[in-house]
TITORLO-815158 format. One record per residue (C-alpha): x, y, z; residue number from 1; residue in one letter. Coordinates in Angstrom, 1 decimal. Layout:
[[X Y Z] NUM A]
...
//
This chain:
[[-39.8 -130.9 -33.5] 1 M]
[[-42.2 -131.7 -30.6] 2 A]
[[-43.1 -135.4 -30.0] 3 R]
[[-46.6 -136.2 -31.5] 4 Q]
[[-49.0 -137.7 -29.0] 5 T]
[[-51.4 -140.6 -29.8] 6 L]
[[-54.5 -138.4 -29.6] 7 D]
[[-52.9 -135.9 -32.0] 8 S]
[[-52.2 -138.7 -34.5] 9 W]
[[-55.7 -140.2 -34.1] 10 I]
[[-57.2 -136.7 -34.7] 11 N]
[[-55.2 -136.4 -37.9] 12 E]
[[-56.1 -139.9 -39.0] 13 A]
[[-59.9 -139.4 -38.5] 14 L]
[[-59.8 -136.1 -40.4] 15 S]
[[-57.5 -137.1 -43.2] 16 D]
[[-59.2 -135.9 -46.4] 17 M]
[[-56.5 -137.3 -48.7] 18 S]
[[-57.8 -140.9 -48.2] 19 Q]
[[-60.2 -142.6 -50.6] 20 D]
[[-63.0 -142.6 -47.9] 21 G]
[[-63.6 -142.2 -44.2] 22 P]
[[-61.7 -144.0 -41.5] 23 C]
[[-63.7 -147.0 -40.5] 24 W]
[[-61.3 -148.6 -38.0] 25 M]
[[-58.0 -148.0 -36.1] 26 I]
[[-56.0 -150.7 -34.4] 27 S]
[[-52.9 -151.0 -32.2] 28 C]
[[-50.4 -153.8 -32.7] 29 S]
[[-47.3 -154.9 -30.8] 30 H]
[[-44.4 -155.3 -33.2] 31 M]
[[-42.3 -158.5 -32.9] 32 R]
[[-39.6 -157.6 -35.4] 33 G]
[[-41.5 -156.7 -38.5] 34 N]
[[-44.5 -158.8 -37.5] 35 T]
[[-47.5 -157.0 -35.9] 36 P]
[[-49.5 -158.7 -33.2] 37 E]
[[-52.8 -156.8 -32.7] 38 E]
[[-53.5 -155.6 -29.2] 39 V]
[[-56.7 -153.7 -29.6] 40 Y]
[[-58.9 -152.1 -32.3] 41 H]
[[-61.9 -149.8 -32.6] 42 T]
[[-64.5 -149.7 -35.4] 43 K]
[[-66.4 -146.5 -36.0] 44 F]
[[-70.1 -146.1 -36.5] 45 G]
[[-71.7 -147.3 -33.3] 46 N]
[[-70.8 -144.2 -31.3] 47 R]
[[-68.9 -141.0 -31.5] 48 D]
[[-65.4 -140.9 -30.2] 49 W]
[[-63.1 -138.0 -29.5] 50 T]
[[-59.4 -138.3 -30.4] 51 A]
[[-58.4 -137.6 -26.7] 52 K]
[[-60.6 -140.5 -25.5] 53 E]
[[-59.1 -142.9 -28.0] 54 L]
[[-55.6 -141.7 -27.3] 55 G]
[[-56.0 -142.4 -23.6] 56 N]
[[-57.5 -145.9 -24.4] 57 I]
[[-54.7 -147.0 -26.7] 58 Y]
[[-52.0 -145.6 -24.4] 59 Q]
[[-53.4 -147.6 -21.5] 60 R]
[[-53.8 -150.7 -23.6] 61 K]
[[-50.1 -150.5 -24.8] 62 A]
[[-48.8 -149.8 -21.3] 63 E]
[[-50.8 -152.7 -19.9] 64 S]
[[-49.5 -155.1 -22.6] 65 Y]
[[-45.9 -154.1 -22.1] 66 A]
[[-45.8 -153.9 -18.3] 67 Q]
[[-44.2 -157.3 -17.9] 68 D]
[[-42.1 -157.3 -21.1] 69 L]
[[-38.4 -156.5 -20.8] 70 S]
[[-37.1 -153.2 -22.1] 71 G]
[[-38.6 -150.8 -24.6] 72 P]
[[-41.4 -152.3 -26.7] 73 Q]
[[-42.5 -151.0 -30.1] 74 T]
[[-46.2 -150.6 -30.9] 75 F]
[[-47.8 -149.3 -34.1] 76 C]
[[-51.1 -147.6 -34.7] 77 M]
[[-52.9 -148.5 -38.0] 78 F]
[[-55.7 -146.6 -39.7] 79 A]
[[-58.1 -148.3 -42.2] 80 F]
[[-60.1 -146.3 -44.8] 81 Y]
[[-63.1 -147.0 -47.1] 82 N]
[[-63.8 -150.4 -45.7] 83 K]
[[-60.4 -151.7 -46.8] 84 S]
[[-58.7 -154.4 -44.8] 85 N]
[[-55.3 -152.9 -45.5] 86 E]
[[-54.1 -150.0 -43.4] 87 P]
[[-53.0 -146.9 -45.3] 88 T]
[[-51.7 -144.9 -42.3] 89 A]
[[-49.6 -146.0 -39.4] 90 K]
[[-47.8 -144.4 -36.4] 91 H]
[[-45.2 -146.4 -34.4] 92 P]
[[-44.5 -145.5 -30.8] 93 F]
[[-42.5 -147.0 -27.9] 94 I]
[[-43.6 -148.1 -24.5] 95 I]
[[-41.0 -148.9 -21.9] 96 R]
[[-41.6 -152.2 -20.3] 97 G]
[[-40.1 -153.8 -17.3] 98 S]
[[-36.4 -153.0 -16.7] 99 E]
[[-35.8 -155.8 -14.2] 100 E]
[[-34.6 -159.3 -15.1] 101 F]
[[-37.4 -161.8 -15.5] 102 G]
[[-40.4 -160.6 -17.5] 103 G]
[[-42.3 -162.5 -20.1] 104 L]
[[-39.3 -163.9 -22.0] 105 G]
[[-40.4 -165.5 -25.2] 106 T]
[[-37.0 -166.6 -26.5] 107 E]
[[-36.8 -170.0 -28.0] 108 S]
[[-34.5 -172.7 -26.7] 109 A]
[[-32.1 -172.5 -29.6] 110 D]
[[-29.3 -170.3 -30.9] 111 T]
[[-31.7 -167.6 -32.0] 112 K]
[[-33.2 -167.5 -28.5] 113 G]
[[-29.9 -167.3 -26.9] 114 M]
[[-29.0 -164.3 -29.1] 115 I]
[[-32.3 -162.7 -28.3] 116 Q]
[[-31.9 -163.3 -24.6] 117 Q]
[[-28.3 -161.9 -24.7] 118 G]
[[-29.6 -158.8 -26.5] 119 M]
[[-32.3 -158.4 -23.9] 120 R]
[[-29.8 -158.8 -21.0] 121 H]
[[-27.4 -156.3 -22.6] 122 T]
[[-30.2 -153.8 -23.1] 123 E]
[[-31.2 -154.1 -19.4] 124 I]
[[-27.6 -153.9 -18.2] 125 A]
[[-27.0 -150.8 -20.4] 126 L]
[[-30.2 -149.2 -19.2] 127 G]
[[-29.2 -149.8 -15.6] 128 M]
[[-25.8 -148.3 -16.2] 129 A]
[[-27.3 -145.3 -18.0] 130 L]
[[-29.7 -144.7 -15.1] 131 R]
[[-26.9 -144.9 -12.6] 132 H]
[[-24.8 -142.5 -14.6] 133 Q]
[[-27.8 -140.1 -14.8] 134 K]
[[-28.2 -140.2 -11.0] 135 E]
[[-24.5 -139.5 -10.5] 136 V]
[[-24.6 -136.6 -13.0] 137 N]
[[-27.7 -135.2 -11.3] 138 D]
[[-26.0 -135.3 -7.9] 139 Q]
[[-22.8 -133.7 -9.3] 140 M]
[[-24.8 -130.9 -10.9] 141 L]
[[-26.7 -130.3 -7.7] 142 T]
[[-23.4 -130.2 -5.8] 143 M]
[[-21.8 -127.9 -8.4] 144 F]
[[-24.8 -125.6 -8.1] 145 K]
[[-24.6 -125.6 -4.3] 146 L]
[[-20.9 -124.9 -4.4] 147 V]
[[-21.3 -122.1 -7.0] 148 G]
[[-24.1 -120.5 -4.9] 149 E]
[[-21.9 -120.7 -1.7] 150 Q]
[[-18.9 -119.2 -3.6] 151 N]
[[-21.1 -116.4 -4.9] 152 A]
[[-22.4 -115.7 -1.4] 153 T]
[[-18.8 -115.7 0.1] 154 L]
[[-17.7 -113.4 -2.7] 155 L]
[[-20.5 -110.9 -2.0] 156 R]
[[-19.7 -111.1 1.7] 157 E]
[[-16.0 -110.5 1.1] 158 N]
[[-16.7 -107.5 -1.1] 159 I]
[[-19.1 -106.1 1.5] 160 D]
[[-16.5 -106.7 4.3] 161 A]
[[-13.7 -105.0 2.2] 162 M]
[[-16.0 -102.1 1.5] 163 S]
[[-16.6 -101.6 5.2] 164 V]
[[-12.9 -101.9 6.0] 165 V]
[[-12.1 -99.4 3.3] 166 K]
[[-14.7 -96.9 4.6] 167 D]
[[-13.3 -97.3 8.2] 168 I]
[[-9.7 -96.8 6.9] 169 M]
[[-10.7 -93.7 4.9] 170 M]
[[-12.5 -92.3 8.0] 171 Q]
[[-9.4 -93.1 10.1] 172 Q]
[[-7.1 -91.4 7.6] 173 A]
[[-9.3 -88.3 7.4] 174 V]
[[-9.4 -88.2 11.2] 175 S]
[[-5.7 -88.6 11.5] 176 D]
[[-5.1 -85.9 9.0] 177 S]
[[-7.4 -83.6 10.8] 178 Q]
[[-5.7 -84.3 14.0] 179 G]
[[-2.2 -83.6 12.5] 180 R]
[[-3.5 -80.4 11.0] 181 M]
[[-5.0 -79.3 14.3] 182 A]
[[-1.8 -80.1 16.1] 183 Q]
[[0.3 -78.2 13.5] 184 A]
[[-2.1 -75.2 13.7] 185 E]
[[-1.9 -75.2 17.5] 186 F]
[[1.9 -75.4 17.4] 187 E]
[[2.0 -72.6 14.9] 188 R]
[[-0.2 -70.3 16.9] 189 K]
[[1.5 -71.2 20.1] 190 T]
[[4.9 -70.4 18.6] 191 G]
[[3.6 -67.1 17.2] 192 E]
[[2.2 -66.1 20.5] 193 R]
[[5.4 -67.2 22.3] 194 A]
[[7.5 -65.1 19.9] 195 K]
[[5.2 -62.1 20.3] 196 L]
[[5.4 -62.4 24.1] 197 L]
[[9.1 -62.7 24.0] 198 Q]
[[9.5 -59.6 21.8] 199 L]
[[6.8 -57.6 23.6] 200 A]
[[9.2 -55.9 26.1] 201 P]
[[11.6 -54.8 23.5] 202 A]
[[8.9 -53.8 21.0] 203 L]
[[7.1 -51.8 23.7] 204 A]
[[10.2 -49.9 24.6] 205 N]
[[11.0 -49.2 21.0] 206 Q]
[[7.5 -48.1 20.1] 207 V]
[[7.1 -45.8 23.1] 208 F]
[[10.7 -44.6 23.0] 209 G]
[[11.2 -45.1 26.6] 210 R]
[[11.8 -47.9 29.1] 211 E]
[[8.3 -49.3 29.6] 212 I]
[[9.8 -52.7 30.6] 213 F]
[[13.2 -53.0 32.3] 214 P]
[[16.0 -53.2 29.8] 215 Q]
[[17.1 -56.5 31.2] 216 S]
[[13.7 -57.9 30.4] 217 T]
[[13.9 -56.6 26.8] 218 A]
[[17.4 -58.0 26.4] 219 D]
[[16.3 -61.4 27.7] 220 T]
[[13.3 -61.4 25.2] 221 A]
[[15.7 -60.6 22.3] 222 I]
[[18.2 -63.3 23.3] 223 I]
[[15.4 -65.9 23.7] 224 E]
[[13.9 -65.0 20.3] 225 S]
[[17.3 -65.3 18.6] 226 I]
[[18.0 -68.6 20.4] 227 T]
[[14.6 -70.1 19.6] 228 N]
[[14.8 -69.2 16.0] 229 S]
[[18.1 -71.1 15.5] 230 M]
[[18.9 -74.8 15.5] 231 D]
[[21.9 -76.3 17.3] 232 E]
[[24.3 -75.9 14.3] 233 N]
[[23.4 -72.3 13.8] 234 Q]
[[24.0 -71.6 17.5] 235 L]
[[27.4 -73.2 17.4] 236 V]
[[28.3 -71.1 14.3] 237 Q]
[[27.1 -68.0 16.1] 238 L]
[[29.2 -68.7 19.2] 239 M]
[[32.2 -69.4 17.0] 240 S]
[[32.2 -65.9 15.4] 241 I]
[[31.9 -64.1 18.8] 242 L]
[[34.9 -63.1 20.8] 243 K]
[[35.6 -65.4 23.8] 244 P]
[[34.5 -62.7 26.3] 245 E]
[[31.3 -62.1 24.3] 246 Q]
[[30.5 -65.8 24.1] 247 A]
[[31.1 -66.2 27.8] 248 A]
[[28.5 -63.5 28.5] 249 L]
[[26.0 -64.8 26.0] 250 L]
[[26.2 -68.5 26.5] 251 A]
[[24.5 -68.6 29.9] 252 P]
[[21.7 -66.5 28.7] 253 R]
[[21.2 -68.7 25.6] 254 M]
[[21.4 -71.8 27.7] 255 Q]
[[18.7 -70.4 30.0] 256 L]
[[16.6 -69.5 27.0] 257 A]
[[16.9 -73.1 25.6] 258 I]
[[15.9 -74.5 29.0] 259 E]
[[12.9 -72.2 29.2] 260 N]
[[11.9 -73.2 25.7] 261 K]
[[12.1 -76.9 26.6] 262 Q]
[[9.9 -76.4 29.7] 263 R]
[[7.3 -74.5 27.6] 264 Q]
[[7.2 -77.3 25.0] 265 D]
[[6.7 -79.9 27.7] 266 E]
[[3.9 -77.8 29.3] 267 A]
[[2.2 -77.3 25.9] 268 A]
[[2.4 -80.9 24.8] 269 R]
[[-0.6 -82.2 26.9] 270 P]
[[-2.8 -79.3 25.7] 271 V]
[[-1.9 -80.1 22.1] 272 A]
[[-2.7 -83.8 22.6] 273 D]
[[-6.0 -82.9 24.1] 274 E]
[[-6.9 -80.7 21.2] 275 I]
[[-5.9 -83.4 18.7] 276 T]
[[-8.0 -86.0 20.6] 277 G]
[[-11.0 -83.8 20.4] 278 E]
[[-10.6 -83.1 16.7] 279 S]
[[-10.4 -86.9 15.9] 280 S]
//
């Protein structure tokens, strides 16, 4: 429930139809225990007042009265009806007085006064401790908020950075894959062309039925094609099944074919690297 202001209570008191008659006076008293000590009163009839005007007046009167009193001070508004001297409506409220030692102490020089003074000092000390704790809590909350905002910013930056790195890595992977595919395609086409060129003399002689190319050239192409289509183990197996005189005739030709293949591979490697670089 929202805290009721003085002008709101005064407006209710002036318009209260449940009373025996109209409100003829309101007053404000400072409460000393259960004993009221009047601070200010207003009688109605001489002029018209608004509830807001009266609320401001009594708020100022209470604050002025409590300004040099120590700690919270209780005041009470009283409303009088039908010319009665006994109030039939009241509204207590608290004004915070001075929170420093000193003030208008009214404790008597006896045991009761000592108790009252001790209570006042305890109240002031507790108030100071609570204010200090509130300041510490406010600073901690501010620090936690700042750290939380910084962590959130760093997290967003890390996510963005990881996204950029991921995109770069994906692009690099695609580029590398395209490069390898281009190199493989180049090697495949180069190998096919090399095989066709090797077999061209023999195929031409066979197709035309006569010696278009010298038979030695055709024989060399066939030997190189067979040599290049086999690995080292297969070549060893092939030589092992030939007769010694056949192996002696075929081995130099195959060795020459292997050396020619190595020279062709070395010559084709820079071209393949250049094509791979262009594709990436």
